Structure formats: structure tokens, C-alpha cells
C-alpha positions as a Python dict, from the first residue, in 0.01 Angstrom:
ca = {
    (1, 'X'): (0, 0, 0),
    (2, 'X'): (107, -150, -349),
    (3, 'X'): (430, -417, -358),
    (4, 'X'): (697, -157, -386),
    (5, 'X'): (584, 20, -110),
    (6, 'X'): (574, -297, 77),
    (7, 'X'): (919, -411, 2),
    (8, 'X'): (1047, -59, 139),
    (9, 'X'): (838, -138, 458),
    (10, 'X'): (991, -430, 562),
    (11, 'X'): (1327, -260, 485),
    (12, 'X'): (1251, -13, 732),
    (13, 'X'): (1140, -219, 995),
    (14, 'X'): (1415, -491, 980),
    (15, 'X'): (1698, -184, 996),
    (16, 'X'): (1811, -275, 601),
    (17, 'X'): (1868, -666, 681),
    (18, 'X'): (1569, -824, 513),
    (19, 'X'): (1494, -619, 170),
    (20, 'X'): (1247, -900, -9),
    (21, 'X'): (1254, -905, -378),
    (22, 'X'): (982, -818, -610),
    (23, 'X'): (1003, -1176, -739),
    (24, 'X'): (891, -1235, -385),
    (25, 'X'): (686, -1015, -319),
    (26, 'X'): (437, -1017, -625),
    (27, 'X'): (351, -1392, -598),
    (28, 'X'): (350, -1367, -233),
    (29, 'X'): (105, -1096, -259),
    (30, 'X'): (-82, -1311, -552),
    (31, 'X'): (-112, -1594, -284),
    (32, 'X'): (-274, -1392, -28),
    (33, 'X'): (-513, -1278, -277),
    (34, 'X'): (-592, -1647, -383),
    (35, 'X'): (-679, -1720, 29),
    (36, 'X'): (-872, -1398, 20),
    (37, 'X'): (-635, -1235, 264),
    (38, 'X'): (-566, -937, 83),
    (39, 'X'): (-767, -746, -207),
    (40, 'X'): (-716, -512, -469),
    (41, 'X'): (-803, -167, -281),
    (42, 'X'): (-1033, 12, -454),
    (43, 'X'): (-772, 337, -447),
    (44, 'X'): (-544, 156, -718),
    (45, 'X'): (-443, 344, -976),
    (46, 'X'): (-180, 414, -1208),
    (47, 'X'): (-78, -8, -1267),
    (48, 'X'): (-44, 6, -952),
    (49, 'X'): (-245, -242, -793),
    (50, 'X'): (-270, -146, -415),
    (51, 'X'): (-411, -412, -153),
    (52, 'X'): (-618, -361, 180),
    (53, 'X'): (-653, -622, 439),
    (54, 'X'): (-1010, -827, 391),
    (55, 'X'): (-1210, -943, 720),
    (56, 'X'): (-1018, -1279, 724),
    (57, 'X'): (-704, -1051, 638),
    (58, 'X'): (-767, -877, 959),
    (59, 'X'): (-784, -1156, 1179),
    (60, 'X'): (-489, -1314, 1057),
    (61, 'X'): (-282, -1015, 1091),
    (62, 'X'): (-406, -970, 1433),
    (63, 'X'): (-259, -1315, 1531),
    (64, 'X'): (77, -1275, 1382),
    (65, 'X'): (104, -929, 1501),
    (66, 'X'): (190, -1147, 1845),
    (67, 'X'): (537, -1220, 1696),
    (68, 'X'): (583, -1028, 1392),
    (69, 'X'): (872, -1154, 1141),
    (70, 'X'): (1051, -840, 1178),
    (71, 'X'): (1127, -891, 1562),
    (72, 'X'): (1368, -1148, 1503),
    (73, 'X'): (1600, -833, 1379),
    (74, 'X'): (1690, -756, 1707),
    (75, 'X'): (1859, -338, 1748),
    (76, 'X'): (2170, -593, 1796),
    (77, 'X'): (2113, -801, 1513),
    (78, 'X'): (2054, -483, 1301),
    (79, 'X'): (2370, -269, 1476),
    (80, 'X'): (2573, -570, 1439),
    (81, 'X'): (2442, -598, 1030),
    (82, 'X'): (2493, -159, 950),
    (83, 'X'): (2850, -234, 1085),
    (84, 'X'): (2954, -541, 812),
    (85, 'X'): (2762, -327, 568),
    (86, 'X'): (2961, -25, 643),
    (87, 'X'): (3300, -216, 654),
    (88, 'X'): (3239, -366, 327),
    (89, 'X'): (3147, -59, 208),
    (90, 'X'): (3482, 102, 307),
    (91, 'X'): (3631, -181, 214),
    (92, 'X'): (3553, -177, -168),
    (93, 'X'): (3665, 181, -143),
    (94, 'X'): (3963, 83, -56),
    (95, 'X'): (3998, -165, -315),
    (96, 'X'): (3835, 105, -643),
    (97, 'X'): (4131, 273, -510),
    (98, 'X'): (4347, 46, -557),
    (99, 'X'): (4244, -81, -889),
    (100, 'X'): (4202, 231, -1074),
    (101, 'X'): (4558, 434, -912),
    (102, 'X'): (4765, 100, -767),
    (103, 'X'): (5066, -48, -936),
    (104, 'X'): (5000, -397, -1133),
    (105, 'X'): (5210, -574, -813),
    (106, 'X'): (4952, -381, -580),
    (107, 'X'): (4642, -509, -737),
    (108, 'X'): (4772, -898, -740),
    (109, 'X'): (4862, -810, -328),
    (110, 'X'): (4517, -695, -318),
    (111, 'X'): (4325, -975, -509),
    (112, 'X'): (4562, -1216, -261),
    (113, 'X'): (4413, -990, 30),
    (114, 'X'): (4060, -1095, -141),
    (115, 'X'): (4114, -1460, -141),
    (116, 'X'): (4239, -1450, 196),
    (117, 'X'): (3952, -1297, 294),
    (118, 'X'): (3691, -1472, 141),
    (119, 'X'): (3823, -1809, 273),
    (120, 'X'): (3834, -1692, 648),
    (121, 'X'): (3460, -1569, 582),
    (122, 'X'): (3373, -1922, 475),
    (123, 'X'): (3583, -2047, 738),
    (124, 'X'): (3356, -1810, 1001),
    (125, 'X'): (3017, -1988, 851),
    (126, 'X'): (3194, -2298, 894),
    (127, 'X'): (3283, -2298, 1259),
    (128, 'X'): (3014, -2480, 1529),
    (129, 'X'): (2887, -2270, 1779),
}
């Protein structure tokens, strides 16, 4: 795979809960290549470097397969992530309507709701378990 394919694969395996940025993938690939765990695949073309595991990398991967990092994203976590993302998208759609068709008073009240929502979200994070 090349770096962008890896980003898409991680995003897919975590149900969208974890999508690494190119700024984290490419330095990591360089580090793995420096450590001899991956190598540029012979079929790299078009400016896209494709990577493949070396023998040492295959041994590491076999050990990591027992507990892959995306395993911590249980189905419940992924469903929760999707629920929050969908609620946020719906709220943004409502906000967009208020911004484009609402009165000055409605926009001011919407700003108050957003400010209160932000405070409540931070309060949730501050709660102890």
C-alpha cells in the first residue's frame, strides 16, 4: 500500500473513529523503513511509494496481530462515534439554516445555545468516572 491507502484502511477498520493525517503516516513510514520493518515495494510507480513488509516486519506484524490497535474500537465505540458525528452534522445543518434565513435575534439566540453547548461538552469531559 501507499500512505494514502493506509490512511483509508485505518479509517475503515476503526469505523471512522481514527483517521490519521498524512503528517503522522508519512513520518511513521519513514521510521519503519529506517528500522528495516518495511521497504519500498518494487512496483512503486507514478510518484507514489508503495510499501511492503520485510521479513523482520512480518515477524513484528505477526506479534502485533494478537492485539491490533483498531481492536480497542469496539463496535459500541464505533456506533457511539457515528451517533455523535451524525448529531453534530444535523446540528450544523440547523445552524446553517439559522445563519442564512434567521433574523438577527434568532442568530444571537443561536450563538447563546452554541456557547452553552460548548460549556456543557467541556463539563462532560471534566466529570470523573
